[in-house]
N, C-alpha and C positions, 0 to 999 in steps of 0.2 A: 348547853346554851349556844344559840346560833352565833356565828362570828359577826364582827363588824366588817362590812364590805367596802373597800376603797376602789371606786371605779375611775378609770383613767381613759380619756379619749386619746386616740393615736395622735402622733405628731403630723405635721404637714407632709402630705404625699404629692406626687406630681399631678394626680387627678384633681387636687384642690386648687390648682392654678387657673383652671378655666372649665366651663361646662363641657367644652369640646374634648378635653382630656379624659373625662369620665368614659367616653366612648373609644378614645384613641388608645388608652393604656390598659393592658390586662394586668391586674394585681400589681400596681405600681409600687416602687420603692419610695422611701422618704426622700425629700429634697435635701440639699445641704442645710437649708434653714430648719427643716424638720429635725435633722440630727442635732443642730444647735439647741432646739427646743428640748430634745431628750437629754442633752448634757445639762441643761438648766434644771430639768426635772430631777435628775440624779442628785443635784446639789440641794434643791429646795424641798423635795418631798420629805415630810417629817416622820414618816412611819417605817423607814427602812429597817430599823431594829425590831419592830413588832411583826413585820410581815413574815408569815410562816408558809405561805402557799400562794403561788402566782398562776392565774388562769389567763390565757390569751386566746382571742379569736385567731384562727389559723391563717388569716390574711397577712400578707408580708408586712404591711405598715404597722400592724399591731404587734407582730413578732419583733420587729426591729425596735419599736418604741419600748417594749418591755425589756429587751436585752440591754439597751443603752440606758433608758431612764430608771430602771430598777436594778441596775448593776450592783450598787452597794448591798442591797438585800440579797441578791443572788449569790454574791461572793461570801457574805457573812454567814448565810444559812445553808450554803451549798444547794441552792434550789434549781430545779428545772422548770421550764414553762409547761404547764399542763394545757395542751391544745383542746379547746372546746368548740366544736363545730356549731353548737347551738348559739354561740356568741358572735357568729359571722354577721356581716352587714346584710341589710334587708332589701337588696335589689339584685336584679340579674344583669346589671350593666357590666361590661368588661372590667372596669376598675374595681367592682365589688365581687368579682368571681375569683375564687382562690386558685392557687397553684396546686398541681397534683402532689400528694403527700410524699411520694418517693423523691421528687425534686427538692422539696423542703428539707427532707431528712438528709439528702446529699449535701445541701448547703449548710445546714445548722447542726447536723449530727446529734451528739449527746446533749445538746442544750435543750432539746425538745422531748417531751413525754407525750407520745401519740396514742396512748392506750385507748382513748375514746373516739378516735377518728374512724371513719368509714370510707369505703372505696368511692362512694357516690356523693360525698358531702358537698362537692363543688360542681355538681351537674345541674343544679336548679331544676331538678325533676323529682317526681315522687314525693317522699316526705320532705325533701329539701327544696321544693318549689317555693318561689317567693310570693306567697299570698298571705293575707293577714291571719287566716286560720292556722296555717302551718307554722308561721313565725310565732304566733301566740303560744301554740302548743310547746314549741321548743323553749321559749322563754320561761314558761311555767315550770317545765322540768328542770331547766338550768337553775332557777331560783330555789326549787325544792332541794336539789342536790347540794348547792352551796350552803343552804341553811343547815344541812346535816353534817357538814364538815367539822372534824374535831379540832378546829383551830380558832384562835381568838381574833386574828386579823388576816384577811384574805384580800389580795389585789386582783382586780379584773381589768385587763386592757382590752377595750372594745371600741365601738363606733357610735357616732351620734344617732344614726337611725335606729339601731337595736336598743339604744337607751330609752327611746320612746316607749317601747314595750316593757323593758325591764323596770322602769321607774314610773309607770302609770302615766304615760303620755306627756313627759317633759318635752318641750319643743327641741327638736334635734339640733337646730342651728344655734341653740343657746349655749352649747358647749364649745369652748375654745380648744384649739389643739393643745394637747397635753394637760388640759384642765383635769383636776381630780376632785371628786366629791365622796363623802363618806356616808354610809347608810347602816342602819340597824334593822333587823327583821322585826316586824310587828307580830308579836306572839298571838297565836290564835286567829290570824287573818290571812291564811292561805299562802304564807310565804312572801307577802308583800313587804316592801321596804320603805323606811322613813328616813329622810336625811337627818343626820345628827345635828345637834345644836352647834357644836364646834364647827362643823362644815358650813352651816348657814352663816355663822358669824364671819368665817374666813372669806366666804364669797361676797359678803357685803362690801368688801374692799376691792372687789374685782375678781376675775376668774383665777383661781389658784393654779399655779403651774403653767399657765398658758402665756403665749405672746399675744397674738391677735386672733380673733375668730376668723376662720378660713372660709374665701369664696370657694347512778344507782344508790341512794341512801348514804349511810356513813362510810361506804366503801369508796368514797371520793367521786369526782366527776366521771 
């Protein structure tokens, strides 16, 4: 049976502070407020005990969000972050272009599992160019691989833009920073996802986990 997928948008990064910052900062860190959002996520996220597998976009803000916001799950289950280049943000702006893997590994070390990374993942060229055809192909494969995971609950820390593709064109800016939503796979529908009733009810009272909206097969991912 396919897992329930809990998708979390990253916390506030410096690029979120202004449109200019999206061009000014390459792969920016979280702001102090963003770290506060992650600390709140660590306290409020209701699925730490169930999470058996954590996937993160290899962008710095998603890595940092996962490490802080899902710290209880990481410690309880001794988890590493599985870096998934297919979950990276969907633009070639400096703020959405990732840091080279060797630098990430130097900073985060054993906290990361980089088995699925490629040398060219952050070049915005070839199969990694930022156009709808390439992005859609990556998202289809990402969903397929997640659906085959032998876990009941999986967390994915990603971005507003890629969520449009993942969840059938949900509006990107409808996700607050550190908001989380839960999805089940629709059996027999090509790996598409449907938001759980529990998640929809939770969102009826406002974005869960957020502060304010910001300006291969079963062999794992």
